[in-house]
C-alpha positions as CSV (number, residue, x, y, z in Angstrom):
1,A,0.0,0.0,0.0
2,T,1.1,3.6,-0.7
3,G,-0.3,7.1,-0.1
4,N,-2.3,8.6,2.8
5,I,-5.8,8.4,4.2
6,K,-7.2,10.7,1.5
7,S,-5.6,9.0,-1.5
8,F,-3.8,5.7,-1.4
9,G,-3.0,2.7,-3.7
10,L,-3.0,-1.0,-3.3
11,K,-1.1,-3.5,-5.5
12,G,-0.6,-7.2,-5.1
13,T,-1.5,-10.7,-5.8
14,A,-3.9,-13.2,-4.3
15,S,-4.3,-17.0,-4.7
16,G,-6.2,-19.9,-3.3
17,D,-6.6,-23.7,-3.6
18,T,-9.6,-26.0,-3.3
19,I,-12.2,-23.3,-2.5
20,V,-15.8,-24.3,-1.8
21,A,-18.5,-21.7,-1.2
22,F,-22.2,-21.3,-1.9
23,G,-22.5,-24.6,-3.6
24,S,-19.6,-24.0,-6.0
25,S,-16.0,-25.0,-6.0
26,V,-12.7,-24.1,-7.7
27,A,-9.5,-26.0,-7.6
28,K,-7.2,-23.0,-8.0
29,V,-7.5,-19.2,-8.2
30,Q,-4.8,-16.6,-9.0
31,A,-5.2,-12.9,-9.3
32,T,-3.2,-9.6,-9.5
33,Y,-4.8,-6.3,-8.6
34,D,-3.8,-2.6,-8.8
35,W,-6.0,0.0,-7.2
36,T,-4.7,3.6,-7.7
37,N,-6.0,6.9,-6.3
38,A,-8.3,4.9,-4.0
39,L,-11.2,6.8,-2.4
40,T,-10.9,9.7,-4.8
41,P,-12.8,10.7,-8.0
42,Q,-9.8,9.4,-10.0
43,S,-10.0,6.0,-8.4
44,H,-8.9,3.2,-10.9
45,V,-8.9,-0.6,-10.5
46,D,-7.2,-3.2,-12.6
47,V,-7.8,-6.9,-12.0
48,D,-6.3,-9.9,-13.8
49,A,-7.7,-13.2,-12.5
50,S,-7.8,-16.8,-13.5
51,A,-9.4,-20.0,-12.0
52,S,-9.2,-23.6,-12.9
53,Q,-11.5,-26.6,-12.5
54,L,-14.7,-24.7,-11.7
55,I,-18.0,-26.4,-10.7
56,T,-21.0,-24.1,-10.3
57,R,-24.7,-24.9,-10.3
58,G,-24.0,-28.3,-11.8
59,F,-21.8,-27.0,-14.6
60,N,-18.2,-27.9,-15.0
61,F,-15.5,-25.7,-16.6
62,D,-11.9,-26.3,-17.2
63,S,-10.8,-22.7,-16.6
64,L,-11.8,-19.0,-16.5
65,H,-9.7,-16.0,-17.3
66,T,-10.8,-12.4,-16.9
67,K,-9.3,-8.9,-17.1
68,L,-11.3,-6.1,-15.6
69,T,-10.8,-2.3,-15.3
70,Y,-13.0,0.3,-13.6
71,T,-12.8,4.0,-13.3
72,K,-16.2,5.2,-12.0
73,P,-18.6,4.9,-13.6
74,R,-17.1,3.0,-16.6
75,G,-14.9,0.0,-17.1
76,T,-13.8,-2.8,-19.5
77,A,-14.0,-6.5,-19.3
78,E,-12.4,-9.4,-21.2
79,V,-13.6,-12.9,-20.2
80,T,-12.7,-16.3,-21.6
81,V,-14.4,-19.4,-20.4
82,I,-12.9,-22.8,-21.4
83,Q,-15.4,-25.5,-20.9
84,N,-13.1,-28.2,-22.3
85,A,-10.5,-28.6,-25.1
86,T,-13.0,-27.9,-27.9
87,D,-15.6,-25.6,-26.4
88,I,-14.5,-22.0,-25.6
89,Y,-16.6,-18.9,-25.0
90,S,-15.2,-15.3,-24.9
91,L,-16.3,-11.7,-24.8
92,N,-14.8,-8.2,-24.9
93,A,-17.0,-5.4,-23.5
94,D,-17.2,-1.9,-22.1
95,Y,-19.6,-1.3,-19.2
96,L,-21.2,1.5,-17.3
97,L,-22.6,1.1,-13.8
98,D,-25.5,3.3,-12.8
99,K,-28.3,2.8,-10.3
100,A,-31.0,3.7,-12.8
101,R,-29.6,2.3,-16.1
102,N,-26.5,0.0,-16.4
103,E,-24.9,-0.5,-19.8
104,L,-22.9,-3.3,-21.4
105,E,-21.4,-2.7,-24.8
106,L,-20.4,-6.0,-26.3
107,N,-17.5,-5.2,-28.6
108,K,-16.9,-8.8,-29.5
109,M,-18.4,-12.1,-28.5
110,Q,-17.5,-15.6,-29.7
111,L,-18.8,-19.1,-29.0
112,R,-16.6,-22.0,-30.2
113,F,-18.0,-25.5,-30.4
114,D,-15.2,-27.7,-31.8
115,S,-14.8,-26.5,-35.4
116,T,-17.9,-24.3,-35.4
117,V,-17.4,-20.7,-34.4
118,W,-20.2,-18.2,-33.7
119,A,-19.0,-14.6,-33.7
120,S,-20.7,-11.3,-33.2
121,T,-21.2,-9.3,-36.4
122,R,-21.1,-5.9,-34.8
123,P,-21.0,-4.2,-31.4
124,S,-24.3,-4.3,-29.5
125,L,-25.7,-2.6,-26.4
126,I,-27.5,-4.2,-23.4
127,H,-29.1,-1.9,-20.8
128,W,-30.7,-3.1,-17.6
129,G,-32.0,-1.3,-14.6
130,S,-35.2,0.2,-13.1
131,A,-36.9,0.3,-16.6
132,G,-36.2,-3.4,-17.4
133,I,-33.8,-5.0,-19.9
134,D,-33.1,-3.5,-23.4
135,I,-31.0,-5.4,-26.0
136,D,-29.9,-3.5,-29.2
137,K,-29.3,-5.8,-32.1
138,L,-27.2,-8.6,-30.7
139,E,-26.2,-10.8,-33.6
140,L,-23.9,-13.8,-34.0
141,K,-23.2,-15.8,-37.1
142,N,-21.2,-19.0,-37.8
143,Q,-19.1,-19.9,-40.9
144,G,-22.2,-21.3,-42.7
145,V,-25.9,-20.1,-42.6
146,G,-26.3,-20.1,-38.8
147,R,-27.5,-16.9,-37.1
148,I,-28.5,-15.8,-33.6
149,F,-30.4,-12.5,-33.2
150,V,-31.8,-10.8,-30.1
151,D,-33.3,-7.3,-30.2
152,G,-35.9,-5.3,-28.2
153,L,-37.1,-4.4,-24.8
154,L,-38.3,-6.5,-21.8
155,P,-39.7,-3.8,-19.5
156,K,-40.7,-4.0,-15.8
157,N,-43.8,-2.1,-16.8
158,G,-45.5,-1.9,-20.2
159,E,-45.4,-4.1,-23.2
160,A,-42.3,-6.0,-24.3
161,T,-40.9,-5.7,-27.9
162,L,-38.2,-8.5,-27.6
163,E,-37.4,-10.7,-30.5
164,V,-35.2,-13.8,-30.4
165,A,-34.4,-15.6,-33.6
166,V,-32.1,-18.6,-34.1
167,D,-31.4,-20.1,-37.5
168,N,-29.6,-23.5,-38.0
169,F,-28.1,-24.0,-34.6
170,A,-26.6,-27.5,-34.2
171,I,-28.5,-29.5,-31.6
172,Q,-25.2,-31.2,-30.5
173,D,-23.8,-27.7,-29.7
174,L,-26.8,-26.9,-27.6
175,I,-26.3,-30.1,-25.8
176,S,-22.6,-29.3,-25.2
177,L,-23.5,-25.8,-24.0
178,A,-26.0,-27.4,-21.5
179,Q,-23.4,-30.0,-20.6
180,S,-26.0,-32.8,-21.1
181,D,-25.2,-36.4,-22.1
182,V,-28.2,-36.6,-24.5
183,D,-27.3,-38.1,-27.8
184,A,-28.9,-36.1,-30.6
185,R,-27.9,-34.3,-33.8
186,G,-29.4,-32.0,-36.4
187,L,-30.2,-28.3,-36.8
188,V,-32.8,-26.3,-34.9
189,S,-34.4,-22.9,-35.8
190,F,-36.9,-20.8,-33.9
191,D,-38.3,-17.3,-33.9
192,L,-39.8,-16.0,-30.7
193,K,-41.5,-12.6,-29.9
194,A,-42.1,-11.6,-26.3
195,K,-45.1,-9.7,-24.8
196,G,-45.8,-8.8,-21.3
197,T,-43.2,-7.6,-18.8
198,A,-39.9,-8.8,-17.3
199,A,-41.8,-10.2,-14.3
200,N,-44.4,-12.0,-16.4
201,P,-43.1,-12.5,-20.0
202,L,-45.2,-14.2,-22.7
203,F,-43.6,-15.8,-25.7
204,N,-45.0,-16.9,-29.0
205,G,-43.4,-17.9,-32.3
206,A,-42.3,-20.8,-34.5
207,F,-39.9,-23.7,-33.9
208,G,-38.6,-26.1,-36.5
209,T,-35.8,-28.3,-37.9
210,P,-34.8,-28.7,-41.5
């Protein structure tokens, strides 16, 4: 630690092994942190952390790596989740924390299932807070004709305008994402539109396979 009671800094490392808490467990955790100008308007935090052999809510992950920065009220996040040797999920985002309306700008998002890669086609915005959840044109495509698209508002009050469309998503990839041992293959597509509110959403649409 450096500085005085009005402005100080903290820099260091932290680690742990075989941690069990709140129904989850992790074999190993390592982190470095750097907090400068603490307790001042210029306060800035950098965190670089990794964890291995995670088990949470029945899901198993090989490892997790994240880099976070925060200078009130904005920050950045880079997250990579390795489920196993072939399934890897990652995102790069900017965020804003606000009591009324938080914001997450997804600069890049990628879902890798073996040789199939779903990648975001453009940056997209997600807002959540007192008004509800608002997603602005989140779209991912794979190397073929697959597409995931989410856009619209799921409010706490008033009518929803949320649309969720998925085209040609491999069933085996869904099974891998859910970490199920069900043996099934093929492609699935659906188009859902939401009505109602975030507390009581109603969905209607179409579902099918080629």
